[in-house]
Backbone as CSV, one residue per row, in Angstrom:
resi,resn,N_x,N_y,N_z,CA_x,CA_y,CA_z,C_x,C_y,C_z
1,MET,4.002,31.460,-2.067,4.705,30.659,-3.041,3.878,29.404,-3.339
2,ILE,3.626,29.126,-4.592,2.874,27.943,-5.002,3.864,26.794,-5.180
3,GLU,3.553,25.654,-4.546,4.395,24.468,-4.635,3.514,23.285,-5.001
4,THR,4.140,22.158,-5.315,3.408,20.931,-5.595,3.824,19.894,-4.573
5,ASP,2.836,19.243,-3.938,3.166,18.252,-2.919,3.407,16.891,-3.562
6,ALA,3.652,15.882,-2.709,4.016,14.546,-3.176,2.931,13.882,-4.013
7,ILE,1.679,14.290,-3.849,0.605,13.664,-4.621,0.164,14.520,-5.801
8,GLY,0.945,15.567,-6.071,0.696,16.374,-7.252,-0.287,17.503,-7.083
9,SER,-0.712,17.784,-5.854,-1.647,18.880,-5.620,-0.876,20.176,-5.405
10,ASP,-1.369,21.240,-5.998,-0.757,22.547,-5.784,-1.226,23.110,-4.455
11,TYR,-0.317,23.750,-3.748,-0.684,24.418,-2.515,0.202,25.638,-2.344
12,ARG,-0.258,26.539,-1.511,0.497,27.752,-1.241,0.972,27.693,0.193
13,SER,2.274,27.854,0.389,2.807,27.882,1.747,2.299,29.127,2.450
14,PRO,1.880,29.002,3.719,1.390,30.177,4.437,2.528,31.141,4.755
15,THR,2.181,32.404,4.831,3.167,33.410,5.220,3.317,33.380,6.737
16,ILE,4.370,33.996,7.233,4.589,34.078,8.677,3.405,34.767,9.347
17,GLU,2.915,35.834,8.735,1.773,36.554,9.311,0.539,35.662,9.388
18,GLU,0.299,34.862,8.353,-0.844,33.946,8.376,-0.678,32.895,9.469
19,LEU,0.550,32.407,9.630,0.802,31.433,10.683,0.555,32.040,12.058
20,LYS,1.010,33.269,12.248,0.789,33.954,13.522,-0.703,34.170,13.761
21,GLN,-1.402,34.585,12.709,-2.824,34.888,12.825,-3.634,33.647,13.180
22,HIS,-3.271,32.507,12.635,-4.052,31.283,12.824,-3.430,30.326,13.835
23,ARG,-2.464,30.820,14.563,-1.798,29.965,15.552,-2.811,29.491,16.599
24,ILE,-2.727,28.226,16.913,-3.630,27.660,17.915,-2.916,27.671,19.255
25,ASP,-3.581,28.198,20.252,-3.038,28.236,21.599,-2.712,26.818,22.059
26,ARG,-1.611,26.650,22.759,-1.201,25.317,23.218,-2.260,24.638,24.070
27,ASN,-3.095,25.410,24.691,-4.121,24.833,25.558,-5.397,24.468,24.808
28,THR,-5.464,24.777,23.518,-6.644,24.454,22.723,-6.539,23.006,22.263
29,HIS,-7.523,22.212,22.585,-7.541,20.811,22.184,-7.844,20.727,20.689
30,TRP,-7.262,19.712,19.996,-7.458,19.591,18.553,-8.929,19.503,18.179
31,SER,-9.769,18.974,19.068,-11.189,18.824,18.735,-11.898,20.167,18.637
32,GLN,-11.255,21.228,19.129,-11.839,22.559,19.043,-11.404,23.287,17.771
33,ALA,-10.673,22.614,16.902,-10.127,23.272,15.715,-11.209,23.858,14.822
34,ASN,-12.394,23.241,14.772,-13.474,23.778,13.947,-13.930,25.141,14.428
35,ASP,-13.703,25.423,15.709,-14.113,26.709,16.257,-13.159,27.826,15.861
36,ILE,-12.025,27.468,15.283,-11.028,28.454,14.887,-11.176,28.696,13.392
37,GLU,-11.176,29.943,13.001,-11.339,30.277,11.591,-10.299,29.533,10.760
38,GLY,-10.748,28.823,9.752,-9.845,28.086,8.874,-9.448,26.724,9.413
39,GLY,-9.932,26.328,10.597,-9.564,25.049,11.193,-10.400,23.908,10.642
40,HIS,-9.914,22.699,10.826,-10.631,21.496,10.400,-10.589,20.502,11.547
41,SER,-11.688,19.791,11.776,-11.666,18.758,12.804,-10.843,17.585,12.294
42,MET,-10.307,16.791,13.222,-9.486,15.652,12.841,-10.290,14.667,12.007
43,SER,-11.575,14.448,12.357,-12.372,13.496,11.591,-12.553,13.969,10.155
44,THR,-12.706,15.266,9.953,-12.852,15.784,8.594,-11.589,15.536,7.785
45,VAL,-10.442,15.775,8.378,-9.170,15.557,7.687,-9.021,14.083,7.339
46,ILE,-9.292,13.212,8.289,-9.169,11.778,8.055,-10.160,11.313,6.994
47,GLU,-11.372,11.833,7.031,-12.367,11.476,6.017,-11.898,11.899,4.629
48,ARG,-11.333,13.092,4.519,-10.860,13.576,3.214,-9.708,12.723,2.702
49,ILE,-8.799,12.344,3.587,-7.691,11.477,3.178,-8.240,10.124,2.744
50,GLY,-9.180,9.580,3.513,-9.785,8.299,3.172,-10.488,8.324,1.830
51,GLN,-11.221,9.398,1.557,-11.909,9.527,0.270,-10.906,9.603,-0.878
52,TYR,-9.821,10.337,-0.659,-8.795,10.457,-1.699,-8.179,9.085,-1.984
53,VAL,-7.788,8.371,-0.927,-7.143,7.073,-1.088,-8.104,6.068,-1.712
54,ALA,-9.367,6.086,-1.291,-10.353,5.152,-1.834,-10.555,5.355,-3.333
55,GLY,-10.360,6.569,-3.803,-10.540,6.852,-5.218,-9.300,6.616,-6.068
56,LEU,-8.180,6.303,-5.427,-6.939,6.081,-6.175,-6.962,4.753,-6.913
57,LYS,-6.357,4.747,-8.066,-6.148,3.517,-8.813,-4.656,3.414,-9.078
58,PHE,-4.137,2.200,-9.033,-2.710,1.988,-9.240,-2.248,2.626,-10.547
59,GLU,-3.070,2.500,-11.578,-2.703,3.027,-12.898,-2.551,4.550,-12.894
60,ASP,-3.209,5.212,-11.944,-3.163,6.670,-11.886,-1.888,7.200,-11.237
61,LEU,-1.155,6.331,-10.565,0.045,6.773,-9.866,1.221,6.865,-10.828
62,PRO,2.019,7.914,-10.715,3.203,8.033,-11.571,4.184,6.887,-11.288
63,GLU,4.914,6.486,-12.303,5.842,5.364,-12.164,6.900,5.623,-11.095
64,ASP,7.374,6.868,-10.982,8.394,7.149,-9.968,7.830,6.980,-8.556
65,VAL,6.540,7.248,-8.379,5.902,7.070,-7.070,5.796,5.584,-6.730
66,THR,5.355,4.767,-7.682,5.233,3.330,-7.411,6.612,2.695,-7.223
67,ASP,7.599,3.143,-7.981,8.960,2.629,-7.802,9.481,2.957,-6.409
68,TYR,9.229,4.185,-5.956,9.677,4.595,-4.623,8.944,3.801,-3.543
69,ALA,7.643,3.608,-3.710,6.865,2.832,-2.734,7.383,1.397,-2.649
70,LYS,7.687,0.806,-3.790,8.239,-0.550,-3.796,9.587,-0.584,-3.084
71,SER,10.407,0.418,-3.335,11.739,0.486,-2.736,11.678,0.591,-1.216
72,ILE,10.827,1.485,-0.702,10.771,1.645,0.755,10.071,0.463,1.424
73,THR,9.147,-0.185,0.708,8.517,-1.389,1.250,9.545,-2.504,1.372
74,LEU,10.339,-2.705,0.330,11.385,-3.725,0.355,12.410,-3.422,1.442
75,ASP,12.784,-2.153,1.587,13.732,-1.752,2.623,13.174,-2.057,4.012
76,SER,11.905,-1.735,4.233,11.277,-1.989,5.533,11.229,-3.481,5.847
77,LEU,10.872,-4.286,4.851,10.826,-5.735,5.057,12.215,-6.294,5.340
78,ALA,13.227,-5.806,4.623,14.602,-6.261,4.848,15.079,-5.889,6.251
79,CYS,14.760,-4.688,6.696,15.140,-4.262,8.051,14.443,-5.118,9.102
80,ALA,13.160,-5.380,8.897,12.405,-6.199,9.849,12.979,-7.611,9.906
81,TYR,13.264,-8.176,8.758,13.811,-9.533,8.709,15.207,-9.577,9.323
82,GLY,16.007,-8.555,9.040,17.365,-8.495,9.583,17.396,-8.386,11.094
83,GLY,16.364,-7.841,11.686,16.331,-7.659,13.131,15.566,-8.726,13.889
84,LEU,15.144,-9.783,13.214,14.306,-10.805,13.852,14.931,-11.434,15.090
85,GLU,16.239,-11.627,15.075,16.893,-12.328,16.180,17.550,-11.392,17.184
86,ASN,17.362,-10.093,17.034,17.886,-9.152,18.029,17.115,-9.317,19.327
87,GLU,17.780,-9.005,20.442,17.154,-9.185,21.758,15.835,-8.413,21.902
88,PRO,15.759,-7.130,21.495,14.469,-6.435,21.634,13.346,-7.121,20.851
89,ALA,13.666,-7.636,19.666,12.647,-8.326,18.864,12.200,-9.601,19.559
90,ARG,13.147,-10.332,20.143,12.794,-11.550,20.884,11.893,-11.229,22.069
91,MET,12.224,-10.148,22.776,11.422,-9.758,23.940,9.988,-9.428,23.531
92,VAL,9.845,-8.682,22.442,8.505,-8.330,21.954,7.763,-9.589,21.529
93,ARG,8.445,-10.456,20.791,7.823,-11.692,20.312,7.353,-12.556,21.489
94,ASP,8.211,-12.708,22.501,7.842,-13.509,23.673,6.645,-12.906,24.401
95,THR,6.651,-11.587,24.551,5.552,-10.904,25.241,4.248,-11.053,24.468
96,VAL,4.311,-10.873,23.154,3.112,-10.998,22.321,2.555,-12.414,22.415
97,GLN,3.434,-13.404,22.392,2.961,-14.786,22.476,2.340,-15.081,23.838
98,GLU,2.913,-14.500,24.903,2.352,-14.698,26.244,0.970,-14.062,26.375
99,LEU,0.786,-12.914,25.744,-0.461,-12.165,25.884,-1.487,-12.484,24.807
100,SER,-1.109,-13.324,23.848,-2.003,-13.552,22.713,-3.289,-14.237,23.144
101,GLY,-4.291,-14.014,22.324,-5.600,-14.566,22.645,-6.069,-15.615,21.674
102,GLY,-5.228,-16.545,21.308,-5.732,-17.624,20.482,-4.938,-17.915,19.227
103,GLY,-3.849,-17.242,19.014,-2.989,-17.561,17.884,-3.590,-17.337,16.521
104,GLN,-4.244,-16.211,16.317,-4.867,-15.938,15.024,-3.981,-15.127,14.084
105,ALA,-2.857,-14.610,14.592,-1.965,-13.799,13.756,-0.609,-14.481,13.643
106,THR,-0.034,-14.458,12.450,1.286,-15.036,12.237,2.344,-13.976,12.497
107,ILE,3.353,-14.330,13.280,4.444,-13.403,13.573,5.369,-13.355,12.367
108,PHE,5.641,-12.157,11.888,6.454,-11.942,10.688,7.796,-12.662,10.803
109,GLY,8.119,-13.414,9.777,9.423,-14.040,9.664,9.624,-15.297,10.476
110,LYS,8.683,-15.663,11.317,8.862,-16.823,12.186,7.872,-17.941,11.882
111,GLY,6.720,-17.594,11.371,5.712,-18.607,11.083,4.949,-19.076,12.309
112,THR,5.290,-18.537,13.481,4.571,-18.903,14.697,3.338,-18.028,14.840
113,LYS,2.394,-18.508,15.622,1.139,-17.784,15.809,1.122,-17.073,17.152
114,ALA,0.424,-15.966,17.179,0.250,-15.224,18.431,-1.193,-14.783,18.525
């Protein structure tokens, strides 16, 4: 079945038989993936993603994609800000400040350095 992914690329979902045929044994380390027919090393995958992202231009993105990205970014920031005074956040903040090496980073929402 041909489908379109989130970035607009067409791909074909593998069949069950193809999945069985190319299944990687649980004991096979990911770095050995190149040794398996059809496999890709992790560095190759990361390089391909990096090349794709480096070539992107904001103007090339569909409006619904940029609207969604803005929405989830705003949601994430609101959640982070809303949780600033929760006990787990305080514990992390205190630990980071204790372990910091010179105060070069600003802690989100507090203006203090760590």
